[in-house]
C-alpha positions as CSV (number, residue, x, y, z in Angstrom):
1,M,93.1,-16.2,-4.4
2,S,95.4,-17.6,-1.8
3,P,97.5,-20.8,-2.8
4,L,95.8,-22.1,0.6
5,P,92.2,-20.8,0.5
6,A,91.1,-22.8,3.5
7,L,94.0,-21.6,5.7
8,R,92.6,-20.0,8.8
9,A,95.7,-20.3,11.3
10,L,99.4,-20.8,11.3
11,I,100.8,-22.9,14.1
12,F,104.6,-22.2,14.7
13,D,107.2,-24.4,16.5
14,F,109.5,-22.3,18.6
15,D,113.0,-23.6,19.0
16,G,115.0,-23.3,15.7
17,T,111.9,-21.9,14.0
18,I,111.5,-18.5,15.7
19,L,114.5,-18.2,17.6
20,D,117.3,-20.7,16.8
21,T,118.3,-22.0,20.0
22,E,119.2,-25.3,18.5
23,T,122.2,-24.3,16.7
24,R,123.7,-22.4,19.8
25,E,123.0,-25.4,21.8
26,F,124.8,-27.9,19.4
27,W,127.8,-25.5,19.2
28,H,128.0,-25.6,22.8
29,W,127.9,-29.3,23.1
30,Q,130.2,-29.7,20.1
31,T,132.7,-27.6,22.3
32,L,132.3,-29.7,25.3
33,Y,133.0,-32.8,23.2
34,R,136.1,-31.5,21.7
35,E,137.4,-30.2,25.2
36,H,137.5,-33.9,25.9
37,G,139.0,-35.3,22.5
38,R,135.5,-36.5,21.2
39,E,133.5,-35.3,18.4
40,L,129.8,-34.9,18.4
41,A,128.2,-35.9,14.9
42,L,125.6,-33.5,13.6
43,A,123.7,-36.7,12.3
44,D,123.4,-38.0,16.1
45,W,122.5,-34.6,17.3
46,Q,119.7,-34.1,14.7
47,R,117.9,-37.2,16.1
48,G,116.9,-35.3,19.4
49,I,115.9,-32.1,17.6
50,G,112.3,-31.1,18.3
51,T,111.9,-34.1,20.6
52,W,112.8,-35.6,24.0
53,D,114.9,-38.6,24.8
54,A,115.7,-39.5,21.3
55,F,119.4,-38.8,21.8
56,D,121.5,-38.6,24.7
57,P,124.4,-36.6,24.3
58,W,125.9,-37.5,27.7
59,A,126.5,-40.9,26.6
60,G,129.3,-39.9,24.3
61,L,131.5,-38.3,27.0
62,P,134.2,-40.0,29.0
63,E,133.7,-41.4,32.3
64,H,135.6,-38.5,34.2
65,V,133.0,-36.0,32.7
66,L,130.1,-38.3,33.7
67,A,131.4,-38.6,37.4
68,D,131.0,-34.7,37.5
69,R,128.0,-34.5,35.4
70,E,125.8,-32.2,37.5
71,Q,128.7,-29.7,37.9
72,V,129.3,-30.0,34.1
73,R,125.6,-29.6,33.3
74,L,125.0,-26.5,35.3
75,G,128.1,-24.7,33.8
76,L,127.0,-25.9,30.0
77,H,123.3,-24.8,30.8
78,E,124.4,-21.3,31.9
79,R,126.6,-20.8,28.9
80,I,123.9,-22.0,26.5
81,V,121.2,-19.8,28.1
82,S,123.6,-16.8,28.3
83,D,124.2,-17.1,24.6
84,I,120.8,-17.5,23.7
85,A,119.9,-14.5,25.9
86,E,122.1,-12.3,23.4
87,Q,120.6,-13.8,20.3
88,D,118.2,-12.2,18.0
89,L,115.1,-13.9,16.4
90,R,115.6,-15.7,13.1
91,P,115.7,-12.8,10.2
92,G,112.3,-11.8,8.9
93,V,110.2,-14.0,11.4
94,R,109.1,-11.0,13.5
95,D,107.4,-9.4,10.5
96,V,105.8,-12.7,9.6
97,L,104.3,-13.1,13.1
98,E,103.3,-9.5,13.3
99,G,101.5,-9.6,10.0
100,I,99.4,-12.7,10.6
101,A,96.5,-11.0,12.4
102,G,96.4,-8.4,9.8
103,A,95.9,-11.1,7.1
104,G,93.0,-12.2,8.8
105,L,94.5,-15.5,10.3
106,R,95.2,-16.7,13.6
107,L,98.4,-17.8,15.4
108,A,99.3,-20.6,17.7
109,L,102.4,-22.4,19.0
110,A,103.2,-25.9,19.3
111,T,106.5,-26.8,20.9
112,S,108.1,-29.8,22.7
113,S,109.6,-27.6,25.0
114,D,108.0,-26.5,28.4
115,R,106.0,-23.4,28.9
116,A,108.4,-21.8,31.1
117,W,111.3,-21.9,28.5
118,V,109.2,-20.6,25.7
119,T,107.4,-17.8,27.7
120,R,110.8,-16.4,28.8
121,W,112.1,-16.0,25.3
122,L,108.7,-14.9,23.8
123,E,108.5,-12.2,26.5
124,Q,112.0,-11.0,26.1
125,H,111.4,-10.5,22.3
126,R,107.9,-9.0,22.9
127,L,106.2,-11.8,21.0
128,L,104.1,-13.4,23.6
129,S,100.9,-11.3,23.1
130,L,100.6,-12.3,19.4
131,F,100.0,-15.9,20.0
132,E,96.4,-17.1,20.7
133,V,97.1,-20.5,21.9
134,L,100.2,-22.0,23.4
135,A,100.7,-25.9,23.4
136,T,103.7,-27.1,25.2
137,R,105.2,-30.1,26.6
138,D,103.5,-29.4,29.9
139,D,100.1,-30.1,28.1
140,V,100.6,-33.3,26.5
141,R,101.6,-37.0,27.1
142,R,103.6,-37.4,23.9
143,V,105.8,-34.6,22.4
144,K,106.9,-34.7,18.7
145,P,107.0,-36.7,16.4
146,D,103.8,-37.7,17.9
147,P,101.0,-35.3,16.6
148,E,99.4,-34.7,20.0
149,L,100.8,-31.3,20.3
150,Y,99.4,-30.0,16.9
151,S,96.1,-31.8,17.5
152,L,95.9,-30.0,20.9
153,A,96.9,-26.4,19.2
154,A,94.1,-27.0,16.6
155,S,91.5,-28.0,19.2
156,R,92.3,-24.9,21.2
157,L,91.7,-22.7,18.1
158,S,88.6,-24.6,17.7
159,L,89.9,-25.5,14.1
160,R,90.5,-28.5,12.1
161,P,94.0,-29.4,11.6
162,G,93.6,-29.1,7.9
163,E,92.9,-25.5,8.4
164,C,96.1,-24.7,10.0
165,L,99.7,-24.4,8.5
166,A,102.4,-25.5,10.7
167,V,105.8,-23.6,10.5
168,E,108.7,-26.2,11.3
169,D,112.5,-26.3,11.1
170,S,112.9,-30.2,12.0
171,L,112.2,-33.5,10.9
172,N,110.5,-34.7,14.1
173,G,108.2,-31.4,14.2
174,A,107.1,-31.6,10.6
175,T,106.5,-35.2,11.1
176,A,104.2,-34.4,14.0
177,A,102.4,-31.8,12.1
178,V,101.7,-34.0,9.0
179,A,100.5,-36.9,11.1
180,A,98.2,-34.4,13.0
181,G,96.7,-33.4,9.4
182,C,98.1,-30.1,9.3
183,R,99.7,-28.6,6.3
184,V,103.4,-27.9,6.8
185,V,106.1,-25.6,5.6
186,V,109.6,-26.5,6.5
187,V,112.1,-23.5,7.3
188,P,115.2,-25.2,8.1
189,N,118.1,-23.8,10.1
190,D,121.9,-24.7,10.2
191,V,121.7,-28.0,12.0
192,T,118.4,-29.3,10.4
193,R,118.8,-28.2,7.0
194,T,120.5,-31.6,6.1
195,Q,117.7,-33.9,7.7
196,P,116.0,-36.1,5.3
197,F,112.8,-34.0,4.8
198,P,110.3,-35.8,2.2
199,P,110.6,-33.8,-1.2
200,E,106.9,-33.4,-1.2
201,W,107.0,-31.2,2.0
202,P,107.1,-27.5,0.9
203,R,110.5,-26.0,2.2
204,L,111.8,-22.4,2.4
205,D,115.7,-22.7,2.6
206,G,115.9,-18.7,2.4
207,G,114.2,-18.4,5.8
208,Y,111.7,-15.7,6.1
209,A,113.1,-12.9,3.8
210,G,109.8,-13.2,1.6
211,G,107.4,-12.4,4.4
212,L,104.2,-14.1,5.2
213,E,102.9,-13.8,1.6
214,E,105.9,-16.1,0.3
215,L,105.4,-18.5,3.2
216,V,102.0,-19.2,2.4
217,R,102.7,-19.2,-1.4
218,V,105.4,-21.9,-0.8
219,A,103.3,-23.9,1.7
220,G,100.7,-24.0,-1.3
221,G,103.0,-25.5,-3.7
């Protein structure tokens, strides 16, 4: 018997969970800070992971950088996107996603990013067709840690949140899933693994190496 016998769907986060855009973005911001004699603390950066407007990295940069903010922003964005474009998915996640339908389960996405951002990368990695439902920041009034995105994804699947397993990498994201009533499993990345996740939340520190079966097993305790 499955450790989650009532499980009918998985709802994945995107950034940091499927494609680790978050670590690359942090590295580029960290480099920008160091170029100007500043240090970007990981703990500060973590506040903004999985959400919007919780942390403003521009506030820690000197005035002469802020005076040229738009030009700096354009250059930084170009470097980040170029880096992400050459990056592969998190190891093992493709096998997990491709195995979900064969296991008799359904698949949705719930992300605080906008639809254009996630569809760009899902299409590049030939994953978009696997998702029955996308719930993005374009669809809600409040992003994570508010539960609205997970509630919407479950509703679009015509399921109760308790029938869904959320797969998350960040504290903001997992908090949103739990608040919506979903079960959750945390699969942290390099910039989220030190976040203060409650010990009762199932966690896979080894990533997706064990495949879908291991992901569900760990989620079921």
